[in-house]
MIZA-914984 format. One line per 5 residues: number of its first residue (from 1); their letters; for each residue x, y, z of N, C-alpha, C. Coordinates in steps of 0.1 Angstrom, whole numbers, plus 2048, in hexadecimal, padded with zeros to 3 digits. Layout:
NUM = a = X:Y:Z:X:Y:Z:X:Y:Z; ... $
END
This chain:
1 = mnfsh = 77A:7B5:831:771:7B8:826:778:7B4:819; 772:7AC:811:777:7A8:804:76E:7AD:7F9; 773:7B6:7F1:76C:7BC:7E6:773:7B8:7D8; 77B:7AE:7D9:783:7AA:7CD:77A:7A8:7C1; 77F:7AD:7B5:77A:7AC:7A8:76C:7B3:7A7 $
6 = cesit = 76A:7BD:7B0:75E:7C5:7AF:760:7D0:7A5; 75B:7CF:799:75E:7D9:78F:756:7E6:791; 74C:7E7:799:745:7F3:79B:74B:7FD:7A4; 756:7F9:7AC:75C:801:7B6:766:80A:7AE; 764:817:7AF:76D:821:7A9:774:829:7B4 $
11 = hfpnv = 76E:82A:7BF:773:832:7CB:770:82B:7D7; 77A:827:7DF:778:820:7EB:774:82B:7F6; 768:829:7FD:762:834:805:769:836:812; 764:841:819:768:843:827:765:838:830; 770:833:837:76E:828:840:772:82B:84E $
16 = seaqs = 772:839:851:777:83D:85E:76F:838:86A; 763:834:868:75A:82E:872:75D:81F:874; 765:819:86B:768:80A:86C:775:809:872; 778:80D:87E:785:80D:884:789:7FE:888; 780:7F5:888:784:7E8:88B:787:7DF:87E $
21 = lrkli = 786:7E5:873:788:7DE:866:797:7D8:866; 798:7CB:863:7A5:7C5:863:7AB:7C2:856; 7A2:7BE:84C:7A6:7BB:83E:79D:7C3:834; 7A5:7C7:82A:79E:7CD:81F:7A5:7C9:812; 79D:7C1:80B:7A1:7BB:7FF:79A:7C0:7F2 $
26 = lngci = 7A1:7C5:7E9:79B:7CC:7DD:7A2:7C7:7D0; 7A8:7BB:7D1:7AF:7B6:7C5:7A6:7B5:7B9; 7AB:7B9:7AD:7A4:7B8:7A1:798:7C2:79F; 798:7CD:7A8:78D:7D7:7A6:793:7E0:79B; 790:7DC:78F:797:7E3:783:793:7F2:781 $
31 = nlvrf = 788:7F6:787:783:803:785:786:80C:791; 78D:807:79B:791:80E:7A8:79B:819:7A3; 797:826:7A6:7A2:831:7A3:7A7:837:7B0; 7A0:836:7BB:7A5:83D:7C7:79E:838:7D4; 7A5:83B:7DF:7A1:837:7ED:79D:844:7F5 $
36 = desvg = 794:843:7FD:792:84E:807:79E:84E:811; 7A2:85A:815:7AE:85B:81D:7AC:853:82B; 79F:851:82F:79D:84A:83C:7A3:83C:83C; 7A5:836:830:7AA:828:82F:7B8:828:835; 7BF:833:834:7CD:833:839:7CF:835:848 $
41 = flpnl = 7C3:836:84F:7C4:838:85E:7BB:82E:865; 7BB:821:862:7B4:818:868:7BD:810:872; 7BB:812:87E:7C5:80D:888:7C6:7FD:889; 7BC:7F6:885:7BC:7E7:885:7BE:7E0:879; 7BF:7E8:86D:7C1:7E2:861:7CE:7DA:85F $
46 = tnlra = 7CD:7CD:85D:7D9:7C5:85C:7DD:7C1:84D; 7D2:7C2:844:7D4:7BD:837:7CD:7C6:82E; 7D5:7CC:824:7CF:7D4:81A:7D5:7D0:80C; 7CC:7CA:804:7D0:7C5:7F7:7C7:7CB:7EC; 7CE:7D1:7E2:7C7:7D7:7D7:7CE:7D4:7CA $
51 = skctk = 7D3:7C8:7C8:7DB:7C4:7BD:7D2:7C3:7B0; 7D7:7C6:7A5:7D1:7C6:797:7C6:7D0:797; 7C7:7DA:79D:7BD:7E6:79C:7C4:7EF:791; 7C1:7EC:785:7C8:7F2:779:7C6:801:777; 7BC:807:77D:7BA:816:77B:7BE:81E:788 $
56 = lrkfl = 7C3:817:792:7C8:81D:79E:7D5:825:79B; 7D5:832:79D:7E1:83A:79B:7E7:83E:7A8; 7DF:840:7B2:7E4:845:7C0:7DD:83D:7CA; 7E4:839:7D4:7DD:833:7E0:7D9:83E:7E9; 7E1:843:7F2:7DE:84D:7FB:7EA:857:7FC $
61 = sriyl = 7E7:862:802:7F3:86B:803:7FB:869:811; 7F3:864:81A:7FA:861:828:7F3:855:82E; 7FB:84D:835:7F5:841:83D:7FC:840:84A; 7F4:83B:853:7F9:836:860:7F0:82A:864; 7F5:81E:861:7EE:811:863:7F7:809:86C $
66 = psleh = 7F7:80B:879:7FF:804:882:7FE:7F6:883; 7F3:7F0:87F:7F1:7E1:880:7F4:7DA:872; 7F7:7E2:869:7F8:7DC:85B:804:7D2:85A; 800:7C7:854:80A:7BC:852:80C:7B9:843; 803:7BC:83B:804:7B9:82C:7FE:7C4:824 $
71 = lsfnw = 806:7CA:81B:800:7D4:812:804:7CF:804; 7FA:7CE:7FC:7FD:7CA:7EE:7F6:7D1:7E3; 7FE:7D7:7D9:7F9:7DE:7CE:7FF:7D8:7C1; 802:7CA:7C1:809:7C5:7B5:800:7C7:7AA; 807:7CA:79E:801:7CB:791:7F7:7D7:790 $
76 = crrlg = 7F8:7E0:798:7F1:7ED:797:7FA:7F6:78E; 7FB:7F4:782:805:7F9:779:805:808:778; 7FA:80F:77C:7F9:81E:77C:7FD:824:78A; 7FE:81C:794:800:821:7A1:80E:828:7A2; 80F:835:7A4:81C:83B:7A2:821:841:7B0 $
81 = lfpdi = 818:842:7BA:81C:848:7C6:81B:83F:7D3; 824:83F:7DB:823:837:7E8:821:842:7F3; 818:83F:7FC:814:84A:806:81F:84D:810; 81F:859:816:827:85C:821:823:855:82D; 82C:851:835:829:849:842:829:854:84D $
86 = vgkmy = 81E:855:854:81C:85F:85E:822:85D:86B; 824:850:86F:82B:84D:87B:831:83F:87A; 83A:83C:883:841:82F:882:838:824:883; 83A:819:87A:831:80D:87A:83A:802:87D; 838:7FB:889:841:7F1:88E:83D:7E3:88A $
91 = kilki = 831:7E1:886:82C:7D3:883:834:7CD:878; 837:7C0:879:83E:7B9:86D:835:7BB:861; 83B:7BF:856:834:7C4:84B:83A:7BF:83D; 831:7BA:835:834:7B6:827:82E:7C0:81D; 835:7C6:815:830:7CF:80A:833:7CA:7FD $
96 = clkat = 829:7C8:7F4:82A:7C3:7E7:825:7CE:7DD; 82F:7D3:7D5:82C:7DD:7CB:831:7D9:7BD; 830:7CC:7BB:835:7C7:7AD:82D:7CD:7A2; 835:7D1:798:830:7D6:78B:827:7E3:78D; 82B:7EC:795:824:7F9:797:82C:804:78F $
101 = aiqel = 827:810:78F:82E:81B:789:835:823:793; 837:81F:79F:83D:826:7AA:84C:82A:7A6; 84E:837:7A8:85B:83C:7A4:864:83F:7B0; 85E:842:7BB:866:846:7C7:85E:842:7D3; 865:83E:7DD:85F:83B:7EA:862:847:7F3 $
106 = pdsfv = 858:84B:7FB:85A:858:804:864:857:80E; 86A:861:813:874:861:81D:86F:85A:82A; 862:85C:82D:85C:856:838:85B:847:837; 85F:841:82C:85F:832:82B:867:82C:835; 871:832:83B:879:82D:846:871:82B:853 $
111 = dlvgl = 865:831:853:85D:830:85F:856:822:85F; 858:81A:855:852:80C:855:85C:804:85B; 85D:805:868:867:7FF:870:867:7EF:86F; 85A:7EA:86E:858:7DC:86D:859:7D6:860; 85D:7DD:856:85D:7D8:848:867:7CC:847 $
116 = cyldl = 861:7C1:842:86A:7B5:841:86A:7B0:833; 862:7B4:82A:861:7B1:81C:85C:7BC:813; 863:7BE:809:85F:7C9:800:862:7C3:7F1; 857:7C3:7E9:858:7BE:7DC:856:7C9:7D2; 860:7CD:7CA:85F:7D7:7C0:862:7D1:7B3 $
121 = tscek = 861:7C4:7B2:863:7BD:7A5:85C:7C4:799; 862:7C6:78E:85D:7CC:782:85A:7DB:785; 85F:7E1:78E:85E:7EF:790:86B:7F6:78C; 875:7EE:788:882:7F4:786:883:7FF:77B; 87A:7FE:771:87B:808:767:874:815:76C $
126 = nlvif = 86C:815:776:866:820:77B:86C:826:788; 871:81D:790:878:821:79D:884:82A:79A; 883:836:79D:88E:840:79B:896:841:7A7; 88F:842:7B3:896:846:7C0:893:83B:7C9; 89D:835:7CE:89D:82B:7D9:8A8:82D:7E3 $
131 = hasyl = 8A5:834:7EE:8B0:839:7F7:8B6:82D:7FE; 8C3:82D:800:8CA:823:807:8C5:821:815; 8BF:82C:81B:8BA:82C:829:8AF:822:82B; 8A8:81F:820:89D:815:821:8A2:808:825; 8AE:805:821:8B4:7F8:824:8B9:7F6:833 $
136 = ccqil = 8B8:801:83A:8BB:801:849:8AF:7FB:851; 8A4:7F8:84B:899:7F3:853:89F:7E6:85A; 89A:7E5:866:89F:7DA:86F:8A0:7CC:86A; 896:7C8:862:895:7BA:85E:892:7B9:84F; 895:7C2:848:892:7C3:83A:899:7B7:832 $
141 = sh = 891:7B0:82A:897:7A5:822:895:7A8:814; 89C:7A2:80B:899:7A4:7FD:88F:79C:7F8 $
END
């Protein structure tokens, strides 16, 4: 589903009945402020992108997306929290958080076992805590 640049979206609704959803693209939805928690538990979701959502402050409190391959919140300058990971996620994963307000990654970040790419460019002034254990991911690259 691609809702990119849809300015009327302020809250992404409950999608718990859409268990087969594979892609959710919300890039440039400048009025998006929150997601329903159901988005964090879609077993077949491979791609979740919500870059340049300038009013988004929080994504979700918890996620378990075992099929996720790409998560992008680039240029969501108000986004300050990364969700807790509820279970180990083994899929090869790319996370892009360029120019966000994220200050700390949760301890459960180590459960992203398949993490191969993490972009925190331009988060340096906000990122306060980055545990060395995150670098123990099996195939983490810079």
